[in-house]
C-alpha positions in Angstrom: 21.7 -2.7 23.7 18.5 -4.2 22.4 16.0 -2.1 20.6 12.6 -2.2 22.1 10.7 -1.2 18.9 9.8 2.0 17.0 9.4 5.0 19.4 8.0 7.4 16.8 8.0 8.4 13.2 8.4 12.0 12.1 7.7 13.5 8.8 8.8 16.9 7.5 5.8 18.7 6.0 5.2 22.0 4.3 1.6 22.6 5.2 0.5 21.5 8.7 -3.3 21.8 8.1 -3.2 20.0 4.8 -1.0 17.1 6.3 -3.2 16.8 9.4 -6.3 16.3 7.2 -4.3 13.7 5.1 -3.2 11.7 8.1 -6.6 11.8 9.8 -8.5 10.9 6.6 -6.2 8.2 5.1 -5.0 6.5 8.2 -7.7 7.3 10.7 -5.0 8.7 13.0 -6.2 10.5 16.1 -4.7 14.0 16.5 -3.2 14.4 20.1 -1.3 17.7 19.9 -1.1 20.6 17.5 0.7 23.9 17.7 4.0 25.6 18.2 6.8 24.8 20.5 10.0 27.0 20.5 9.4 28.1 17.0 8.4 24.6 15.7 5.0 24.0 14.2 4.0 20.4 14.9 1.3 17.8 15.3 1.3 14.5 17.1 -1.0 11.6 16.3 -1.8 8.2 17.7 -1.9 5.7 14.8 -3.1 2.5 16.4 -0.5 2.8 19.1 2.3 4.3 17.0 3.4 7.9 17.8 3.4 9.8 14.5 4.8 13.3 14.4 4.6 16.1 11.8 7.1 19.0 11.8 6.8 22.0 9.5 10.0 22.8 7.6 9.4 25.5 5.1 13.0 25.6 3.6 13.2 21.9 2.6 13.5 21.0 -1.1 10.8 18.3 -1.7 11.8 17.3 -5.3 14.1 14.3 -4.9 11.7 12.4 -2.7 9.6 11.6 -5.8 12.5 9.6 -7.2 13.0 7.2 -4.2 11.4 3.9 -3.3 11.9 4.5 0.3 8.5 4.1 2.1 6.5 2.9 5.0 4.2 0.0 4.5 1.1 -0.8 6.6 -0.7 -4.1 6.6 -4.3 -4.5 5.5 -6.5 -7.5 5.1 -6.8 -8.8 1.5 -10.6 -8.5 1.7 -10.1 -4.8 2.4 -8.0 -4.1 -0.6 -10.7 -3.0 -3.1 -12.6 -0.8 -0.5 -9.3 0.8 0.6 -8.3 1.5 -3.0 -11.7 3.1 -3.7 -11.6 5.2 -0.5 -8.2 6.6 -1.5 -9.5 7.4 -4.9 -12.6 9.2 -3.4 -10.2 11.2 -1.2 -8.3 12.1 -4.3 -5.1 10.7 -2.9 -1.9 10.7 -5.1 -1.8 7.0 -6.1 1.4 5.4 -7.6 1.8 2.4 -9.7 3.6 -0.5 -7.9 6.1 -2.9 -9.5 4.6 -6.0 -11.2 4.0 -8.8 -8.7 3.1 -12.4 -8.5 -0.3 -13.2 -6.9 1.5 -15.0 -4.0 3.4 -11.8 -3.1 0.2 -10.0 -2.2 -1.4 -6.9 -3.3 -0.1 -3.3 -2.7 -1.5 0.2 -2.9 1.2 2.9 -3.1 0.5 6.5 -2.4 2.0 9.8 -1.4 1.2 12.3 1.3 0.9 16.0 0.3 4.8 16.4 0.7 5.7 13.4 -1.4 6.3 10.8 1.3 5.6 7.3 -0.1 3.3 4.8 1.7 2.1 1.4 1.0 -0.9 -0.7 2.1 0.1 -4.3 1.7 -1.9 -7.6 2.1 0.9 -10.1 3.0 3.3 -10.5 5.7 7.1 -10.7 5.9 6.8 -14.5 6.4 4.5 -14.7 3.3 7.3 -12.9 1.3 10.1 -15.1 2.6 8.2 -18.2 1.7 7.5 -16.8 -1.8 11.2 -16.0 -2.3 12.4 -19.4 -1.1 10.0 -21.0 -3.7 10.7 -18.5 -6.5 14.0 -16.9 -5.9 16.4 -19.8 -5.0 19.4 -17.6 -5.9 18.8 -15.4 -2.7 20.6 -16.2 0.5 18.4 -17.0 3.4 19.4 -16.9 7.1 17.6 -18.8 9.8 
């Protein structure tokens, strides 16, 4: 079996309306479906061709998510970094400090959605990062 790519990404949320506004305002996602299905409260978005789903789960503890570095990162152009950061500040988005970086690693903006899911907007590619590591982290093992 060979994977064809990502089918969809689903997030558990506690407040559907609040989360819909977050994903529309922060990502510019287009709302496709909203409502209830067999007891589920859900919303589906198109995010630049990616199917993004939200499902309400009222009984989920949301504390440990704040301790994890698990996140989804989206690419942005370096020239959009400052305006993107300012836009998130204007939207009063929960911004997080990233780890210290070298300039060649690119710039990142970390932030959380209303339920604590961590996201990143990043200005470099995977290839840029591997090139940086080859130059600055020779103790790593690289596979071609």
